[in-house]
Structure formats: C-alpha cells, structure tokens
C-alpha positions as CSV (number, residue, x, y, z in Angstrom):
1,X,74.8,102.4,94.7
2,X,75.7,99.5,96.9
3,X,73.4,96.5,96.5
4,X,72.6,94.8,99.9
5,X,72.1,91.4,98.3
6,X,75.5,91.6,96.7
7,X,77.3,92.1,100.0
8,X,77.9,88.7,101.5
9,X,77.4,88.2,105.3
10,X,80.7,89.1,106.9
11,X,81.8,90.9,103.7
12,X,83.5,94.2,103.2
13,X,83.1,96.6,100.3
14,X,84.3,100.0,99.4
15,X,81.8,102.7,98.5
16,X,81.9,106.4,97.9
17,X,79.6,109.0,99.5
18,X,79.5,112.7,100.0
19,X,80.2,113.2,103.7
20,X,80.4,116.8,105.1
21,X,80.5,118.1,101.5
22,X,83.4,115.9,100.4
23,X,83.4,112.7,98.4
24,X,84.8,110.1,100.8
25,X,85.8,106.4,100.4
26,X,83.9,104.2,102.9
27,X,84.3,100.7,104.3
28,X,81.0,98.9,104.4
29,X,80.6,95.8,106.5
30,X,77.7,93.4,106.5
31,X,77.1,91.4,109.8
32,X,73.9,89.3,109.3
33,X,71.1,91.8,109.0
34,X,73.3,94.7,110.3
35,X,75.3,97.1,108.2
36,X,78.1,99.3,109.4
37,X,80.3,101.9,107.7
38,X,83.4,103.8,108.4
39,X,85.6,106.3,106.6
40,X,88.3,104.4,104.8
41,X,91.0,106.2,106.7
42,X,93.3,104.8,109.3
43,X,93.4,107.0,112.5
44,X,97.2,106.3,112.8
45,X,98.4,108.0,109.6
46,X,95.4,109.1,107.7
47,X,96.0,106.6,104.9
48,X,93.4,104.4,103.2
49,X,93.1,100.9,104.8
50,X,92.6,99.0,101.5
51,X,95.7,97.6,99.8
52,X,94.1,98.2,96.4
53,X,90.7,100.0,95.8
54,X,88.1,97.9,97.4
55,X,90.5,95.1,98.5
56,X,90.8,94.7,102.2
57,X,93.1,92.5,104.3
58,X,91.6,90.4,107.1
59,X,93.3,88.3,109.8
60,X,92.3,84.6,110.3
61,X,90.1,86.0,113.2
62,X,88.2,88.4,110.8
63,X,89.9,91.6,112.0
64,X,90.4,94.3,109.4
65,X,94.1,95.1,108.8
66,X,95.4,98.5,107.6
67,X,97.6,97.8,104.6
68,X,100.1,100.5,105.5
69,X,101.2,99.8,109.1
70,X,99.3,96.6,110.0
71,X,96.9,98.1,112.6
72,X,94.0,95.7,113.3
73,X,90.4,96.8,113.8
74,X,87.4,94.8,115.1
75,X,84.3,95.2,112.9
76,X,81.6,95.7,115.5
77,X,82.7,99.2,116.5
78,X,85.8,99.8,114.3
79,X,88.1,99.9,117.4
80,X,91.8,99.4,116.8
81,X,92.9,96.4,118.9
82,X,96.5,96.1,117.7
83,X,99.2,98.2,116.1
84,X,100.2,101.9,116.3
85,X,96.8,103.3,116.8
86,X,95.5,100.8,119.5
87,X,92.6,102.2,121.4
88,X,91.5,104.6,118.6
89,X,88.6,103.9,116.4
90,X,87.6,104.3,112.7
91,X,85.2,107.2,112.0
92,X,81.7,105.8,111.8
93,X,79.3,106.8,109.1
94,X,75.6,106.1,109.7
95,X,74.1,103.9,107.0
96,X,70.9,101.8,106.6
97,X,69.4,99.4,104.1
98,X,66.3,100.8,102.3
99,X,64.7,99.1,99.3
100,X,67.6,96.7,99.0
101,X,70.2,99.4,98.8
102,X,72.8,100.5,101.4
103,X,72.3,104.3,101.8
104,X,73.5,107.0,104.1
105,X,71.0,107.2,107.0
106,X,69.0,110.4,107.7
107,X,71.5,111.1,110.5
108,X,74.3,111.2,107.9
109,X,73.1,113.6,105.2
110,X,69.7,112.4,104.0
111,X,68.9,110.0,101.3
112,X,71.9,110.0,99.0
113,X,72.8,106.5,97.9
114,X,76.3,105.2,98.2
115,X,78.2,104.5,95.0
116,X,80.4,101.5,94.8
117,X,84.1,102.4,94.5
118,X,86.8,101.0,92.5
C-alpha cells in the first residue's frame, strides 16, 4: 500500500497495481491535495521512466525525465513537452486517497490498494 502521508507534496513514488489483469509499475505524484498516477512506461520506446526502481529524475523546473532518452513530462496531465515523444502522454491510471491510503479508484478496477514498489 502507498501511504498518503508518506508522499511529500510534489513528490513522486513508484507503486505496483494490477491493471487490466497485469501487475504494472505506476508513477504516483502528489500535488497538494491531488494525487495522479500513470503507468511507468515512456510512450517513446515502452521502457520504464525511473533510472532505478522508484528513483525518478526531475528537471530544475520539476518536469519528470525519462531515464532512457531524456523525454520530459509535465506532471499535471503527463504530457511530453520535450524529447522524442513530444505531444504524447503517459497512460493515466485513476487513483484516489481513501483512509489515508492511495488506491486505485472505482473507475480503475475497484478497491485494490497499491503496493509500494522497489
């Protein structure tokens, strides 16, 4: 499970969840009271974005950087704003905070909790 209080404002974490019947790595981002998640897969080459499990690169401006080819993604919508997949987006996964835990929302396969990766 991913503890909401343990995720700092502006922070990124890696978690695992069953999405469409497969265990997937997710990027989870906290922005104030909002939480967003995407599959941990770059749309350019299908590789993970983290440089080591759960370790993500950020620009000075706070953009997420793909560790493989340097594509940069803004964290409000997951849109690639620079690099080989410019204009494409990360695949969003619906999550919510319930009882202090980040969980898949009802729109994304019911009540299964996320597991922290790594």
